[in-house]
C-alpha positions in Angstrom: 72.6 100.4 112.4 73.4 103.0 110.5 77.3 101.8 111.0 77.5 99.3 109.7 75.7 100.1 106.9 77.2 102.9 106.1 81.2 101.0 106.5 79.7 97.7 104.2 78.1 100.9 101.4 81.9 102.7 101.9 83.8 99.0 101.3 82.3 98.6 98.3 83.2 101.4 97.0 86.3 100.9 98.4 86.6 97.7 96.8 85.2 98.5 93.0 87.7 101.6 92.9 91.1 99.2 94.4 90.0 96.0 92.6 88.9 97.6 88.8 91.4 97.3 85.8 93.7 95.7 88.6 92.7 91.9 87.6 93.3 90.9 91.0 92.1 87.5 90.8 93.7 84.4 89.3 91.7 82.3 86.9 88.3 80.1 88.3 89.0 81.8 92.1 85.3 80.5 92.2 83.0 83.4 94.4 83.2 82.2 97.5 86.4 82.3 97.7 86.3 86.4 97.4 84.0 86.9 99.1 85.9 85.4 102.2 89.0 87.2 101.3 87.0 90.4 101.1 85.5 89.8 104.7 89.3 88.9 106.1 91.2 91.8 104.4 88.3 94.4 106.1 88.8 93.0 109.5 92.0 93.5 108.8 92.3 96.9 108.1 89.8 98.4 109.6 91.1 96.1 113.3 95.4 96.6 112.1 95.3 100.2 109.9 93.6 102.7 110.3 93.5 102.9 114.3 97.0 104.4 113.4 95.3 106.6 111.8 93.3 108.7 114.8 96.9 111.0 115.3 97.1 114.0 113.7 100.0 114.5 111.1 100.5 110.8 110.1 104.1 110.7 108.7 105.3 109.6 104.9 107.0 106.3 106.2 104.3 105.0 108.4 101.8 105.3 105.3 104.1 103.4 103.6 104.6 101.5 105.8 101.1 100.5 106.0 100.4 99.6 102.3 103.6 97.5 102.9 101.5 96.1 105.5 98.6 95.3 103.6 100.4 94.2 100.3 102.2 91.8 102.7 98.7 90.3 104.5 97.6 89.6 101.0 99.6 87.2 100.2 98.2 85.4 102.5 95.4 84.5 99.9 98.0 84.0 97.5 96.4 80.9 95.3 93.7 83.6 95.1 95.5 86.6 93.6 97.3 87.8 90.5 101.4 87.2 91.2 100.4 86.1 94.9 99.2 89.1 96.2 98.5 92.4 95.1 101.4 95.2 94.1 101.9 98.4 96.2 99.5 100.5 93.5 96.7 98.3 93.9 97.3 98.7 97.8 97.9 102.4 98.1 94.5 102.5 96.8 92.6 100.9 98.7 93.8 102.1 101.5 94.4 105.7 100.8 90.5 105.6 98.8 89.7 104.2 102.5 91.0 106.3 104.4 89.6 108.9 102.5 86.1 107.6 102.6 86.3 107.5 106.2 87.6 111.2 107.0 84.8 112.6 104.6 82.2 111.3 107.3 85.0 112.7 110.5 85.7 108.8 111.6 89.8 109.9 111.5 92.0 112.8 111.1 93.2 113.8 107.9 95.3 111.0 105.8 98.4 112.0 104.8 98.3 111.0 100.9 94.8 110.7 98.9 94.8 107.9 95.8 97.0 107.6 93.6 95.3 106.7 90.0 95.4 107.9 86.2 92.9 110.6 86.3 94.3 112.1 89.8 97.9 112.2 87.8 96.4 114.4 84.8 94.2 116.7 86.7 97.9 117.1 89.2 99.4 117.1 84.8 102.1 114.5 86.4 104.2 113.7 83.8 104.7 110.8 82.3 101.1 109.3 84.3 102.0 105.9 85.5 99.1 103.1 85.3 98.1 103.1 89.2 97.5 99.6 88.6 101.3 98.9 88.0 103.0 100.7 89.8 105.0 98.2 92.2 107.1 100.2 94.8 107.1 103.3 97.5 109.7 104.8 94.9 107.4 105.4 92.0 103.9 106.7 94.2 105.9 109.2 96.3 106.9 110.5 93.1 103.7 111.9 92.3 102.8 112.5 96.2 106.1 114.3 96.6 104.8 116.3 93.2 100.8 117.4 94.4 103.2 119.0 97.1 104.5 121.0 94.5 100.6 122.5 94.2 100.1 123.1 98.0 99.4 126.8 98.8 99.6 127.0 102.2 97.8 130.3 102.2 94.6 128.8 100.2 92.2 126.4 101.9 91.1 125.3 99.0 94.9 123.5 98.7 96.5 123.8 101.6 96.8 119.8 101.9 97.4 116.6 99.8 93.8 115.5 100.7 92.2 118.7 100.1 94.6 119.5 96.7 92.3 115.7 95.7 89.1 116.9 97.0 88.8 119.4 94.9 90.4 118.3 91.5 88.2 114.9 92.2 85.2 114.6 90.0 83.4 111.5 88.8 83.5 110.9 85.1 80.1 111.7 84.3 79.9 114.9 86.3 
């Protein structure tokens, strides 16, 4: 019962974070259709994607394929979605944010990347900033991830991986 509640809350935060500013739905989509879509999407990610993150050291290539798999899955709901599916940026934000929450709860091993958005790019001093809602390719996304890798310091426990760097840089806007 507790785990169901927490998972529901995490999904609420994840979807809120990934869908904000992204204009994912076509105009006039019914709330029932949005609810059904989110239910199916969560089931797909929980049952098909997340189990592969129980192994340590997930490669970039497999993680990118998982992001693309989420993106491709959303094309099954093309009538609901702007452009017929999520773009790469929305797909990475959705998956990476959910994985971050699961990792912080100790449910999975450390994810290979962090949720890419404007705030993390600003804090990393990445230029030019790429609007995460407009990222279309894995190459655009990986340019940010690879830039962040230049900030890794294996001798410093507070900056020894991408996920740890992001946690240390993360803060709510109101904090």
